[in-house]
mmCIF file of the N, C-alpha and C atoms, coordinates in Angstrom:
data_MODEL
# 
_entry.id   MODEL 
# 
loop_
_atom_site.group_PDB 
_atom_site.id 
_atom_site.type_symbol 
_atom_site.label_atom_id 
_atom_site.label_alt_id 
_atom_site.label_comp_id 
_atom_site.label_asym_id 
_atom_site.label_entity_id 
_atom_site.label_seq_id 
_atom_site.pdbx_PDB_ins_code 
_atom_site.Cartn_x 
_atom_site.Cartn_y 
_atom_site.Cartn_z 
_atom_site.occupancy 
_atom_site.B_iso_or_equiv 
_atom_site.pdbx_formal_charge 
_atom_site.auth_seq_id 
_atom_site.auth_comp_id 
_atom_site.auth_asym_id 
_atom_site.auth_atom_id 
_atom_site.pdbx_PDB_model_num 
ATOM 1   N N  . MET A 1 1  ? 53.880 66.147 99.849  1.00 0.00 ? 1  MET A N  1 
ATOM 2   C CA . MET A 1 1  ? 54.877 65.270 99.302  1.00 0.00 ? 1  MET A CA 1 
ATOM 3   C C  . MET A 1 1  ? 55.018 64.013 100.154 1.00 0.00 ? 1  MET A C  1 
ATOM 4   N N  . GLU A 1 2  ? 54.903 64.164 101.466 1.00 0.00 ? 2  GLU A N  1 
ATOM 5   C CA . GLU A 1 2  ? 55.044 62.982 102.327 1.00 0.00 ? 2  GLU A CA 1 
ATOM 6   C C  . GLU A 1 2  ? 53.944 61.959 102.063 1.00 0.00 ? 2  GLU A C  1 
ATOM 7   N N  . THR A 1 3  ? 52.724 62.413 101.896 1.00 0.00 ? 3  THR A N  1 
ATOM 8   C CA . THR A 1 3  ? 51.616 61.502 101.623 1.00 0.00 ? 3  THR A CA 1 
ATOM 9   C C  . THR A 1 3  ? 51.785 60.857 100.253 1.00 0.00 ? 3  THR A C  1 
ATOM 10  N N  . PHE A 1 4  ? 52.167 61.638 99.268  1.00 0.00 ? 4  PHE A N  1 
ATOM 11  C CA . PHE A 1 4  ? 52.423 61.116 97.922  1.00 0.00 ? 4  PHE A CA 1 
ATOM 12  C C  . PHE A 1 4  ? 53.534 60.069 97.961  1.00 0.00 ? 4  PHE A C  1 
ATOM 13  N N  . THR A 1 5  ? 54.616 60.372 98.666  1.00 0.00 ? 5  THR A N  1 
ATOM 14  C CA . THR A 1 5  ? 55.747 59.446 98.784  1.00 0.00 ? 5  THR A CA 1 
ATOM 15  C C  . THR A 1 5  ? 55.320 58.147 99.443  1.00 0.00 ? 5  THR A C  1 
ATOM 16  N N  . ARG A 1 6  ? 54.566 58.253 100.512 1.00 0.00 ? 6  ARG A N  1 
ATOM 17  C CA . ARG A 1 6  ? 54.114 57.062 101.233 1.00 0.00 ? 6  ARG A CA 1 
ATOM 18  C C  . ARG A 1 6  ? 53.224 56.194 100.345 1.00 0.00 ? 6  ARG A C  1 
ATOM 19  N N  . GLY A 1 7  ? 52.252 56.814 99.690  1.00 0.00 ? 7  GLY A N  1 
ATOM 20  C CA . GLY A 1 7  ? 51.323 56.063 98.853  1.00 0.00 ? 7  GLY A CA 1 
ATOM 21  C C  . GLY A 1 7  ? 51.992 55.435 97.654  1.00 0.00 ? 7  GLY A C  1 
ATOM 22  N N  . LEU A 1 8  ? 52.794 56.213 96.939  1.00 0.00 ? 8  LEU A N  1 
ATOM 23  C CA . LEU A 1 8  ? 53.473 55.693 95.756  1.00 0.00 ? 8  LEU A CA 1 
ATOM 24  C C  . LEU A 1 8  ? 54.490 54.624 96.132  1.00 0.00 ? 8  LEU A C  1 
ATOM 25  N N  . GLY A 1 9  ? 55.186 54.834 97.245  1.00 0.00 ? 9  GLY A N  1 
ATOM 26  C CA . GLY A 1 9  ? 56.162 53.839 97.693  1.00 0.00 ? 9  GLY A CA 1 
ATOM 27  C C  . GLY A 1 9  ? 55.515 52.506 98.011  1.00 0.00 ? 9  GLY A C  1 
ATOM 28  N N  . ARG A 1 10 ? 54.360 52.554 98.647  1.00 0.00 ? 10 ARG A N  1 
ATOM 29  C CA . ARG A 1 10 ? 53.637 51.316 98.974  1.00 0.00 ? 10 ARG A CA 1 
ATOM 30  C C  . ARG A 1 10 ? 53.103 50.649 97.713  1.00 0.00 ? 10 ARG A C  1 
ATOM 31  N N  . GLU A 1 11 ? 52.647 51.442 96.781  1.00 0.00 ? 11 GLU A N  1 
ATOM 32  C CA . GLU A 1 11 ? 52.098 50.891 95.537  1.00 0.00 ? 11 GLU A CA 1 
ATOM 33  C C  . GLU A 1 11 ? 53.179 50.239 94.680  1.00 0.00 ? 11 GLU A C  1 
ATOM 34  N N  . LEU A 1 12 ? 54.362 50.829 94.643  1.00 0.00 ? 12 LEU A N  1 
ATOM 35  C CA . LEU A 1 12 ? 55.421 50.335 93.758  1.00 0.00 ? 12 LEU A CA 1 
ATOM 36  C C  . LEU A 1 12 ? 56.361 49.331 94.410  1.00 0.00 ? 12 LEU A C  1 
ATOM 37  N N  . ALA A 1 13 ? 56.300 49.193 95.726  1.00 0.00 ? 13 ALA A N  1 
ATOM 38  C CA . ALA A 1 13 ? 57.199 48.273 96.429  1.00 0.00 ? 13 ALA A CA 1 
ATOM 39  C C  . ALA A 1 13 ? 57.151 46.851 95.878  1.00 0.00 ? 13 ALA A C  1 
ATOM 40  N N  . PRO A 1 14 ? 55.974 46.289 95.567  1.00 0.00 ? 14 PRO A N  1 
ATOM 41  C CA . PRO A 1 14 ? 55.953 44.924 95.026  1.00 0.00 ? 14 PRO A CA 1 
ATOM 42  C C  . PRO A 1 14 ? 56.684 44.779 93.692  1.00 0.00 ? 14 PRO A C  1 
ATOM 43  N N  . LEU A 1 15 ? 56.889 45.896 93.007  1.00 0.00 ? 15 LEU A N  1 
ATOM 44  C CA . LEU A 1 15 ? 57.601 45.872 91.729  1.00 0.00 ? 15 LEU A CA 1 
ATOM 45  C C  . LEU A 1 15 ? 59.099 46.102 91.909  1.00 0.00 ? 15 LEU A C  1 
ATOM 46  N N  . GLY A 1 16 ? 59.532 46.256 93.161  1.00 0.00 ? 16 GLY A N  1 
ATOM 47  C CA . GLY A 1 16 ? 60.948 46.489 93.430  1.00 0.00 ? 16 GLY A CA 1 
ATOM 48  C C  . GLY A 1 16 ? 61.381 47.933 93.215  1.00 0.00 ? 16 GLY A C  1 
ATOM 49  N N  . ILE A 1 17 ? 60.407 48.825 93.141  1.00 0.00 ? 17 ILE A N  1 
ATOM 50  C CA . ILE A 1 17 ? 60.707 50.245 92.951  1.00 0.00 ? 17 ILE A CA 1 
ATOM 51  C C  . ILE A 1 17 ? 60.554 50.946 94.291  1.00 0.00 ? 17 ILE A C  1 
ATOM 52  N N  . ARG A 1 18 ? 61.614 51.631 94.713  1.00 0.00 ? 18 ARG A N  1 
ATOM 53  C CA . ARG A 1 18 ? 61.588 52.353 95.979  1.00 0.00 ? 18 ARG A CA 1 
ATOM 54  C C  . ARG A 1 18 ? 61.306 53.824 95.734  1.00 0.00 ? 18 ARG A C  1 
ATOM 55  N N  . VAL A 1 19 ? 60.573 54.439 96.650  1.00 0.00 ? 19 VAL A N  1 
ATOM 56  C CA . VAL A 1 19 ? 60.261 55.864 96.567  1.00 0.00 ? 19 VAL A CA 1 
ATOM 57  C C  . VAL A 1 19 ? 60.691 56.502 97.881  1.00 0.00 ? 19 VAL A C  1 
ATOM 58  N N  . VAL A 1 20 ? 61.629 57.430 97.789  1.00 0.00 ? 20 VAL A N  1 
ATOM 59  C CA . VAL A 1 20 ? 62.162 58.101 98.969  1.00 0.00 ? 20 VAL A CA 1 
ATOM 60  C C  . VAL A 1 20 ? 62.156 59.605 98.703  1.00 0.00 ? 20 VAL A C  1 
ATOM 61  N N  . ASN A 1 21 ? 61.662 60.356 99.657  1.00 0.00 ? 21 ASN A N  1 
ATOM 62  C CA . ASN A 1 21 ? 61.607 61.804 99.576  1.00 0.00 ? 21 ASN A CA 1 
ATOM 63  C C  . ASN A 1 21 ? 62.643 62.377 100.549 1.00 0.00 ? 21 ASN A C  1 
ATOM 64  N N  . VAL A 1 22 ? 63.509 63.254 100.062 1.00 0.00 ? 22 VAL A N  1 
ATOM 65  C CA . VAL A 1 22 ? 64.440 63.967 100.930 1.00 0.00 ? 22 VAL A CA 1 
ATOM 66  C C  . VAL A 1 22 ? 63.877 65.371 101.108 1.00 0.00 ? 22 VAL A C  1 
ATOM 67  N N  . ALA A 1 23 ? 63.658 65.754 102.373 1.00 0.00 ? 23 ALA A N  1 
ATOM 68  C CA . ALA A 1 23 ? 63.020 67.036 102.681 1.00 0.00 ? 23 ALA A CA 1 
ATOM 69  C C  . ALA A 1 23 ? 63.996 67.942 103.435 1.00 0.00 ? 23 ALA A C  1 
ATOM 70  N N  . PRO A 1 24 ? 64.788 68.702 102.712 1.00 0.00 ? 24 PRO A N  1 
ATOM 71  C CA . PRO A 1 24 ? 65.759 69.572 103.385 1.00 0.00 ? 24 PRO A CA 1 
ATOM 72  C C  . PRO A 1 24 ? 65.132 70.871 103.883 1.00 0.00 ? 24 PRO A C  1 
ATOM 73  N N  . ALA A 1 25 ? 65.696 71.370 104.951 1.00 0.00 ? 25 ALA A N  1 
ATOM 74  C CA . ALA A 1 25 ? 65.352 72.721 105.407 1.00 0.00 ? 25 ALA A CA 1 
ATOM 75  C C  . ALA A 1 25 ? 66.212 73.691 104.591 1.00 0.00 ? 25 ALA A C  1 
ATOM 76  N N  . THR A 1 26 ? 66.319 74.901 105.046 1.00 0.00 ? 26 THR A N  1 
ATOM 77  C CA . THR A 1 26 ? 67.079 75.908 104.304 1.00 0.00 ? 26 THR A CA 1 
ATOM 78  C C  . THR A 1 26 ? 68.502 75.428 104.054 1.00 0.00 ? 26 THR A C  1 
ATOM 79  N N  . THR A 1 27 ? 68.917 75.588 102.817 1.00 0.00 ? 27 THR A N  1 
ATOM 80  C CA . THR A 1 27 ? 70.238 75.143 102.373 1.00 0.00 ? 27 THR A CA 1 
ATOM 81  C C  . THR A 1 27 ? 70.980 76.329 101.779 1.00 0.00 ? 27 THR A C  1 
ATOM 82  N N  . ASN A 1 28 ? 72.272 76.381 102.010 1.00 0.00 ? 28 ASN A N  1 
ATOM 83  C CA . ASN A 1 28 ? 73.091 77.510 101.581 1.00 0.00 ? 28 ASN A CA 1 
ATOM 84  C C  . ASN A 1 28 ? 73.346 77.455 100.070 1.00 0.00 ? 28 ASN A C  1 
ATOM 85  N N  . THR A 1 29 ? 72.392 78.024 99.321  1.00 0.00 ? 29 THR A N  1 
ATOM 86  C CA . THR A 1 29 ? 72.532 78.114 97.863  1.00 0.00 ? 29 THR A CA 1 
ATOM 87  C C  . THR A 1 29 ? 72.308 79.557 97.440  1.00 0.00 ? 29 THR A C  1 
ATOM 88  N N  . GLN A 1 30 ? 72.438 79.817 96.175  1.00 0.00 ? 30 GLN A N  1 
ATOM 89  C CA . GLN A 1 30 ? 72.245 81.168 95.644  1.00 0.00 ? 30 GLN A CA 1 
ATOM 90  C C  . GLN A 1 30 ? 70.779 81.524 95.424  1.00 0.00 ? 30 GLN A C  1 
ATOM 91  N N  . ILE A 1 31 ? 69.874 80.603 95.656  1.00 0.00 ? 31 ILE A N  1 
ATOM 92  C CA . ILE A 1 31 ? 68.458 80.856 95.374  1.00 0.00 ? 31 ILE A CA 1 
ATOM 93  C C  . ILE A 1 31 ? 67.921 82.036 96.188  1.00 0.00 ? 31 ILE A C  1 
ATOM 94  N N  . HIS A 1 32 ? 68.408 82.191 97.398  1.00 0.00 ? 32 HIS A N  1 
ATOM 95  C CA . HIS A 1 32 ? 67.916 83.279 98.247  1.00 0.00 ? 32 HIS A CA 1 
ATOM 96  C C  . HIS A 1 32 ? 68.379 84.638 97.719  1.00 0.00 ? 32 HIS A C  1 
ATOM 97  N N  . ALA A 1 33 ? 69.634 84.726 97.324  1.00 0.00 ? 33 ALA A N  1 
ATOM 98  C CA . ALA A 1 33 ? 70.142 85.974 96.749  1.00 0.00 ? 33 ALA A CA 1 
ATOM 99  C C  . ALA A 1 33 ? 69.433 86.275 95.431  1.00 0.00 ? 33 ALA A C  1 
ATOM 100 N N  . SER A 1 34 ? 69.218 85.250 94.630  1.00 0.00 ? 34 SER A N  1 
ATOM 101 C CA . SER A 1 34 ? 68.530 85.435 93.349  1.00 0.00 ? 34 SER A CA 1 
ATOM 102 C C  . SER A 1 34 ? 67.102 85.917 93.548  1.00 0.00 ? 34 SER A C  1 
ATOM 103 N N  . ALA A 1 35 ? 66.506 85.538 94.668  1.00 0.00 ? 35 ALA A N  1 
ATOM 104 C CA . ALA A 1 35 ? 65.137 85.960 94.971  1.00 0.00 ? 35 ALA A CA 1 
ATOM 105 C C  . ALA A 1 35 ? 65.099 87.321 95.662  1.00 0.00 ? 35 ALA A C  1 
ATOM 106 N N  . GLY A 1 36 ? 66.255 87.934 95.846  1.00 0.00 ? 36 GLY A N  1 
ATOM 107 C CA . GLY A 1 36 ? 66.304 89.271 96.423  1.00 0.00 ? 36 GLY A CA 1 
ATOM 108 C C  . GLY A 1 36 ? 66.501 89.321 97.926  1.00 0.00 ? 36 GLY A C  1 
ATOM 109 N N  . ASP A 1 37 ? 66.855 88.190 98.538  1.00 0.00 ? 37 ASP A N  1 
ATOM 110 C CA . ASP A 1 37 ? 67.028 88.152 99.996  1.00 0.00 ? 37 ASP A CA 1 
ATOM 111 C C  . ASP A 1 37 ? 68.348 87.443 100.341 1.00 0.00 ? 37 ASP A C  1 
ATOM 112 N N  . PRO A 1 38 ? 69.481 88.063 100.023 1.00 0.00 ? 38 PRO A N  1 
ATOM 113 C CA . PRO A 1 38 ? 70.768 87.394 100.213 1.00 0.00 ? 38 PRO A CA 1 
ATOM 114 C C  . PRO A 1 38 ? 71.124 87.100 101.674 1.00 0.00 ? 38 PRO A C  1 
ATOM 115 N N  . GLN A 1 39 ? 70.474 87.748 102.633 1.00 0.00 ? 39 GLN A N  1 
ATOM 116 C CA . GLN A 1 39 ? 70.775 87.532 104.048 1.00 0.00 ? 39 GLN A CA 1 
ATOM 117 C C  . GLN A 1 39 ? 69.873 86.480 104.701 1.00 0.00 ? 39 GLN A C  1 
ATOM 118 N N  . ARG A 1 40 ? 68.987 85.884 103.923 1.00 0.00 ? 40 ARG A N  1 
ATOM 119 C CA . ARG A 1 40 ? 68.019 84.940 104.504 1.00 0.00 ? 40 ARG A CA 1 
ATOM 120 C C  . ARG A 1 40 ? 68.702 83.781 105.218 1.00 0.00 ? 40 ARG A C  1 
ATOM 121 N N  . THR A 1 41 ? 69.731 83.196 104.637 1.00 0.00 ? 41 THR A N  1 
ATOM 122 C CA . THR A 1 41 ? 70.368 82.044 105.278 1.00 0.00 ? 41 THR A CA 1 
ATOM 123 C C  . THR A 1 41 ? 70.965 82.433 106.630 1.00 0.00 ? 41 THR A C  1 
ATOM 124 N N  . ASP A 1 42 ? 71.480 83.646 106.738 1.00 0.00 ? 42 ASP A N  1 
ATOM 125 C CA . ASP A 1 42 ? 72.029 84.101 108.020 1.00 0.00 ? 42 ASP A CA 1 
ATOM 126 C C  . ASP A 1 42 ? 70.927 84.207 109.077 1.00 0.00 ? 42 ASP A C  1 
ATOM 127 N N  . ARG A 1 43 ? 69.785 84.746 108.691 1.00 0.00 ? 43 ARG A N  1 
ATOM 128 C CA . ARG A 1 43 ? 68.663 84.879 109.634 1.00 0.00 ? 43 ARG A CA 1 
ATOM 129 C C  . ARG A 1 43 ? 68.139 83.510 110.060 1.00 0.00 ? 43 ARG A C  1 
ATOM 130 N N  . VAL A 1 44 ? 68.010 82.601 109.109 1.00 0.00 ? 44 VAL A N  1 
ATOM 131 C CA . VAL A 1 44 ? 67.503 81.258 109.423 1.00 0.00 ? 44 VAL A CA 1 
ATOM 132 C C  . VAL A 1 44 ? 68.498 80.509 110.299 1.00 0.00 ? 44 VAL A C  1 
ATOM 133 N N  . ALA A 1 45 ? 69.775 80.638 110.000 1.00 0.00 ? 45 ALA A N  1 
ATOM 134 C CA . ALA A 1 45 ? 70.808 79.938 110.775 1.00 0.00 ? 45 ALA A CA 1 
ATOM 135 C C  . ALA A 1 45 ? 70.747 80.322 112.245 1.00 0.00 ? 45 ALA A C  1 
ATOM 136 N N  . ALA A 1 46 ? 70.457 81.560 112.519 1.00 0.00 ? 46 ALA A N  1 
ATOM 137 C CA . ALA A 1 46 ? 70.400 82.031 113.911 1.00 0.00 ? 46 ALA A CA 1 
ATOM 138 C C  . ALA A 1 46 ? 69.285 81.351 114.703 1.00 0.00 ? 46 ALA A C  1 
ATOM 139 N N  . CYS A 1 47 ? 68.258 80.878 114.026 1.00 0.00 ? 47 CYS A N  1 
ATOM 140 C CA . CYS A 1 47 ? 67.122 80.225 114.690 1.00 0.00 ? 47 CYS A CA 1 
ATOM 141 C C  . CYS A 1 47 ? 67.196 78.699 114.651 1.00 0.00 ? 47 CYS A C  1 
ATOM 142 N N  . ALA A 1 48 ? 68.127 78.156 113.904 1.00 0.00 ? 48 ALA A N  1 
ATOM 143 C CA . ALA A 1 48 ? 68.220 76.706 113.745 1.00 0.00 ? 48 ALA A CA 1 
ATOM 144 C C  . ALA A 1 48 ? 68.881 76.063 114.957 1.00 0.00 ? 48 ALA A C  1 
ATOM 145 N N  . PRO A 1 49 ? 68.398 74.899 115.401 1.00 0.00 ? 49 PRO A N  1 
ATOM 146 C CA . PRO A 1 49 ? 69.007 74.222 116.545 1.00 0.00 ? 49 PRO A CA 1 
ATOM 147 C C  . PRO A 1 49 ? 70.513 73.975 116.387 1.00 0.00 ? 49 PRO A C  1 
ATOM 148 N N  . MET A 1 50 ? 70.953 73.699 115.170 1.00 0.00 ? 50 MET A N  1 
ATOM 149 C CA . MET A 1 50 ? 72.379 73.454 114.950 1.00 0.00 ? 50 MET A CA 1 
ATOM 150 C C  . MET A 1 50 ? 73.153 74.750 114.722 1.00 0.00 ? 50 MET A C  1 
ATOM 151 N N  . GLY A 1 51 ? 72.442 75.870 114.651 1.00 0.00 ? 51 GLY A N  1 
ATOM 152 C CA . GLY A 1 51 ? 73.088 77.170 114.499 1.00 0.00 ? 51 GLY A CA 1 
ATOM 153 C C  . GLY A 1 51 ? 73.610 77.451 113.106 1.00 0.00 ? 51 GLY A C  1 
ATOM 154 N N  . ARG A 1 52 ? 73.132 76.682 112.126 1.00 0.00 ? 52 ARG A N  1 
ATOM 155 C CA . ARG A 1 52 ? 73.576 76.890 110.746 1.00 0.00 ? 52 ARG A CA 1 
ATOM 156 C C  . ARG A 1 52 ? 72.556 76.278 109.803 1.00 0.00 ? 52 ARG A C  1 
ATOM 157 N N  . VAL A 1 53 ? 72.683 76.608 108.531 1.00 0.00 ? 53 VAL A N  1 
ATOM 158 C CA . VAL A 1 53 ? 71.857 75.984 107.506 1.00 0.00 ? 53 VAL A CA 1 
ATOM 159 C C  . VAL A 1 53 ? 72.663 74.861 106.862 1.00 0.00 ? 53 VAL A C  1 
ATOM 160 N N  . ALA A 1 54 ? 72.004 74.058 106.064 1.00 0.00 ? 54 ALA A N  1 
ATOM 161 C CA . ALA A 1 54 ? 72.668 72.919 105.422 1.00 0.00 ? 54 ALA A CA 1 
ATOM 162 C C  . ALA A 1 54 ? 73.590 73.367 104.298 1.00 0.00 ? 54 ALA A C  1 
ATOM 163 N N  . ASP A 1 55 ? 74.636 72.608 104.112 1.00 0.00 ? 55 ASP A N  1 
ATOM 164 C CA . ASP A 1 55 ? 75.498 72.762 102.954 1.00 0.00 ? 55 ASP A CA 1 
ATOM 165 C C  . ASP A 1 55 ? 74.917 71.864 101.857 1.00 0.00 ? 55 ASP A C  1 
ATOM 166 N N  . PRO A 1 56 ? 74.922 72.291 100.599 1.00 0.00 ? 56 PRO A N  1 
ATOM 167 C CA . PRO A 1 56 ? 74.363 71.449 99.546  1.00 0.00 ? 56 PRO A CA 1 
ATOM 168 C C  . PRO A 1 56 ? 74.949 70.032 99.512  1.00 0.00 ? 56 PRO A C  1 
ATOM 169 N N  . ALA A 1 57 ? 76.224 69.898 99.831  1.00 0.00 ? 57 ALA A N  1 
ATOM 170 C CA . ALA A 1 57 ? 76.855 68.569 99.817  1.00 0.00 ? 57 ALA A CA 1 
ATOM 171 C C  . ALA A 1 57 ? 76.241 67.646 100.871 1.00 0.00 ? 57 ALA A C  1 
ATOM 172 N N  . GLU A 1 58 ? 75.794 68.214 101.979 1.00 0.00 ? 58 GLU A N  1 
ATOM 173 C CA . GLU A 1 58 ? 75.160 67.400 103.017 1.00 0.00 ? 58 GLU A CA 1 
ATOM 174 C C  . GLU A 1 58 ? 73.840 66.805 102.514 1.00 0.00 ? 58 GLU A C  1 
ATOM 175 N N  . ILE A 1 59 ? 73.095 67.590 101.774 1.00 0.00 ? 59 ILE A N  1 
ATOM 176 C CA . ILE A 1 59 ? 71.831 67.103 101.209 1.00 0.00 ? 59 ILE A CA 1 
ATOM 177 C C  . ILE A 1 59 ? 72.132 66.081 100.114 1.00 0.00 ? 59 ILE A C  1 
ATOM 178 N N  . ALA A 1 60 ? 73.116 66.363 99.299  1.00 0.00 ? 60 ALA A N  1 
ATOM 179 C CA . ALA A 1 60 ? 73.500 65.426 98.236  1.00 0.00 ? 60 ALA A CA 1 
ATOM 180 C C  . ALA A 1 60 ? 73.924 64.081 98.811  1.00 0.00 ? 60 ALA A C  1 
ATOM 181 N N  . ASP A 1 61 ? 74.633 64.093 99.931  1.00 0.00 ? 61 ASP A N  1 
ATOM 182 C CA . ASP A 1 61 ? 75.048 62.837 100.571 1.00 0.00 ? 61 ASP A CA 1 
ATOM 183 C C  . ASP A 1 61 ? 73.850 61.989 100.972 1.00 0.00 ? 61 ASP A C  1 
ATOM 184 N N  . ILE A 1 62 ? 72.800 62.633 101.443 1.00 0.00 ? 62 ILE A N  1 
ATOM 185 C CA . ILE A 1 62 ? 71.584 61.899 101.822 1.00 0.00 ? 62 ILE A CA 1 
ATOM 186 C C  . ILE A 1 62 ? 70.947 61.269 100.590 1.00 0.00 ? 62 ILE A C  1 
ATOM 187 N N  . VAL A 1 63 ? 70.897 62.020 99.503  1.00 0.00 ? 63 VAL A N  1 
ATOM 188 C CA . VAL A 1 63 ? 70.324 61.504 98.255  1.00 0.00 ? 63 VAL A CA 1 
ATOM 189 C C  . VAL A 1 63 ? 71.142 60.328 97.743  1.00 0.00 ? 63 VAL A C  1 
ATOM 190 N N  . VAL A 1 64 ? 72.462 60.464 97.762  1.00 0.00 ? 64 VAL A N  1 
ATOM 191 C CA . VAL A 1 64 ? 73.332 59.363 97.311  1.00 0.00 ? 64 VAL A CA 1 
ATOM 192 C C  . VAL A 1 64 ? 73.104 58.127 98.174  1.00 0.00 ? 64 VAL A C  1 
ATOM 193 N N  . TRP A 1 65 ? 72.984 58.312 99.483  1.00 0.00 ? 65 TRP A N  1 
ATOM 194 C CA . TRP A 1 65 ? 72.718 57.180 100.363 1.00 0.00 ? 65 TRP A CA 1 
ATOM 195 C C  . TRP A 1 65 ? 71.376 56.534 100.011 1.00 0.00 ? 65 TRP A C  1 
ATOM 196 N N  . ALA A 1 66 ? 70.342 57.353 99.800  1.00 0.00 ? 66 ALA A N  1 
ATOM 197 C CA . ALA A 1 66 ? 69.014 56.825 99.489  1.00 0.00 ? 66 ALA A CA 1 
ATOM 198 C C  . ALA A 1 66 ? 69.010 56.025 98.189  1.00 0.00 ? 66 ALA A C  1 
ATOM 199 N N  . LEU A 1 67 ? 69.899 56.359 97.281  1.00 0.00 ? 67 LEU A N  1 
ATOM 200 C CA . LEU A 1 67 ? 70.008 55.639 96.012  1.00 0.00 ? 67 LEU A CA 1 
ATOM 201 C C  . LEU A 1 67 ? 70.877 54.392 96.113  1.00 0.00 ? 67 LEU A C  1 
ATOM 202 N N  . SER A 1 68 ? 71.586 54.247 97.212  1.00 0.00 ? 68 SER A N  1 
ATOM 203 C CA . SER A 1 68 ? 72.551 53.152 97.338  1.00 0.00 ? 68 SER A CA 1 
ATOM 204 C C  . SER A 1 68 ? 71.903 51.853 97.834  1.00 0.00 ? 68 SER A C  1 
ATOM 205 N N  . ASP A 1 69 ? 72.659 50.776 97.739  1.00 0.00 ? 69 ASP A N  1 
ATOM 206 C CA . ASP A 1 69 ? 72.217 49.484 98.259  1.00 0.00 ? 69 ASP A CA 1 
ATOM 207 C C  . ASP A 1 69 ? 72.062 49.506 99.776  1.00 0.00 ? 69 ASP A C  1 
ATOM 208 N N  . GLN A 1 70 ? 72.748 50.426 100.440 1.00 0.00 ? 70 GLN A N  1 
ATOM 209 C CA . GLN A 1 70 ? 72.620 50.534 101.902 1.00 0.00 ? 70 GLN A CA 1 
ATOM 210 C C  . GLN A 1 70 ? 71.195 50.903 102.309 1.00 0.00 ? 70 GLN A C  1 
ATOM 211 N N  . ALA A 1 71 ? 70.465 51.522 101.417 1.00 0.00 ? 71 ALA A N  1 
ATOM 212 C CA . ALA A 1 71 ? 69.092 51.945 101.699 1.00 0.00 ? 71 ALA A CA 1 
ATOM 213 C C  . ALA A 1 71 ? 68.079 51.026 101.015 1.00 0.00 ? 71 ALA A C  1 
ATOM 214 N N  . SER A 1 72 ? 68.477 49.818 100.704 1.00 0.00 ? 72 SER A N  1 
ATOM 215 C CA . SER A 1 72 ? 67.627 48.926 99.903  1.00 0.00 ? 72 SER A CA 1 
ATOM 216 C C  . SER A 1 72 ? 66.306 48.562 100.567 1.00 0.00 ? 72 SER A C  1 
ATOM 217 N N  . TYR A 1 73 ? 66.179 48.734 101.862 1.00 0.00 ? 73 TYR A N  1 
ATOM 218 C CA . TYR A 1 73 ? 64.932 48.416 102.556 1.00 0.00 ? 73 TYR A CA 1 
ATOM 219 C C  . TYR A 1 73 ? 64.136 49.670 102.909 1.00 0.00 ? 73 TYR A C  1 
ATOM 220 N N  . VAL A 1 74 ? 64.561 50.803 102.396 1.00 0.00 ? 74 VAL A N  1 
ATOM 221 C CA . VAL A 1 74 ? 63.884 52.073 102.672 1.00 0.00 ? 74 VAL A CA 1 
ATOM 222 C C  . VAL A 1 74 ? 62.991 52.419 101.483 1.00 0.00 ? 74 VAL A C  1 
ATOM 223 N N  . THR A 1 75 ? 61.717 52.548 101.735 1.00 0.00 ? 75 THR A N  1 
ATOM 224 C CA . THR A 1 75 ? 60.772 53.011 100.718 1.00 0.00 ? 75 THR A CA 1 
ATOM 225 C C  . THR A 1 75 ? 59.565 53.626 101.411 1.00 0.00 ? 75 THR A C  1 
ATOM 226 N N  . ALA A 1 76 ? 58.792 54.356 100.654 1.00 0.00 ? 76 ALA A N  1 
ATOM 227 C CA . ALA A 1 76 ? 57.596 55.014 101.174 1.00 0.00 ? 76 ALA A CA 1 
ATOM 228 C C  . ALA A 1 76 ? 57.939 55.900 102.368 1.00 0.00 ? 76 ALA A C  1 
ATOM 229 N N  . SER A 1 77 ? 59.106 56.527 102.313 1.00 0.00 ? 77 SER A N  1 
ATOM 230 C CA . SER A 1 77 ? 59.622 57.265 103.464 1.00 0.00 ? 77 SER A CA 1 
ATOM 231 C C  . SER A 1 77 ? 60.116 58.655 103.070 1.00 0.00 ? 77 SER A C  1 
ATOM 232 N N  . THR A 1 78 ? 59.998 59.572 104.022 1.00 0.00 ? 78 THR A N  1 
ATOM 233 C CA . THR A 1 78 ? 60.571 60.902 103.889 1.00 0.00 ? 78 THR A CA 1 
ATOM 234 C C  . THR A 1 78 ? 61.716 61.026 104.860 1.00 0.00 ? 78 THR A C  1 
ATOM 235 N N  . ILE A 1 79 ? 62.845 61.479 104.370 1.00 0.00 ? 79 ILE A N  1 
ATOM 236 C CA . ILE A 1 79 ? 64.011 61.709 105.221 1.00 0.00 ? 79 ILE A CA 1 
ATOM 237 C C  . ILE A 1 79 ? 64.116 63.207 105.470 1.00 0.00 ? 79 ILE A C  1 
ATOM 238 N N  . PRO A 1 80 ? 63.849 63.649 106.694 1.00 0.00 ? 80 PRO A N  1 
ATOM 239 C CA . PRO A 1 80 ? 63.986 65.083 106.976 1.00 0.00 ? 80 PRO A CA 1 
ATOM 240 C C  . PRO A 1 80 ? 65.450 65.435 107.174 1.00 0.00 ? 80 PRO A C  1 
ATOM 241 N N  . ALA A 1 81 ? 65.897 66.449 106.495 1.00 0.00 ? 81 ALA A N  1 
ATOM 242 C CA . ALA A 1 81 ? 67.261 66.956 106.654 1.00 0.00 ? 81 ALA A CA 1 
ATOM 243 C C  . ALA A 1 81 ? 67.126 68.389 107.138 1.00 0.00 ? 81 ALA A C  1 
ATOM 244 N N  . THR A 1 82 ? 66.817 68.525 108.419 1.00 0.00 ? 82 THR A N  1 
ATOM 245 C CA . THR A 1 82 ? 66.392 69.829 108.938 1.00 0.00 ? 82 THR A CA 1 
ATOM 246 C C  . THR A 1 82 ? 67.308 70.418 110.005 1.00 0.00 ? 82 THR A C  1 
ATOM 247 N N  . GLY A 1 83 ? 68.352 69.718 110.356 1.00 0.00 ? 83 GLY A N  1 
ATOM 248 C CA . GLY A 1 83 ? 69.241 70.238 111.389 1.00 0.00 ? 83 GLY A CA 1 
ATOM 249 C C  . GLY A 1 83 ? 68.556 70.366 112.737 1.00 0.00 ? 83 GLY A C  1 
ATOM 250 N N  . GLY A 1 84 ? 67.508 69.602 112.961 1.00 0.00 ? 84 GLY A N  1 
ATOM 251 C CA . GLY A 1 84 ? 66.832 69.605 114.236 1.00 0.00 ? 84 GLY A CA 1 
ATOM 252 C C  . GLY A 1 84 ? 65.563 70.431 114.295 1.00 0.00 ? 84 GLY A C  1 
ATOM 253 N N  . LYS A 1 85 ? 65.201 71.053 113.202 1.00 0.00 ? 85 LYS A N  1 
ATOM 254 C CA . LYS A 1 85 ? 63.974 71.864 113.177 1.00 0.00 ? 85 LYS A CA 1 
ATOM 255 C C  . LYS A 1 85 ? 62.754 71.005 113.230 1.00 0.00 ? 85 LYS A C  1 
# 
């Protein structure tokens, strides 16, 4: 995804189209329980530098920022949201 984001972002930049990839680490959602591993976030949190996994709102805030005028000079980039991993 990072290579795709970089290439597409560079190709579309002259057209005023920005391409930004948000790459979150484990996030506290129901997907883990639905996949049969409801304790996964607890195990991952214990190994994370910040001692926790991401809250979905934290990832959403990054996406909202990337879509905003504040990020108008950001393109062909991946934003890691990994809590230090």
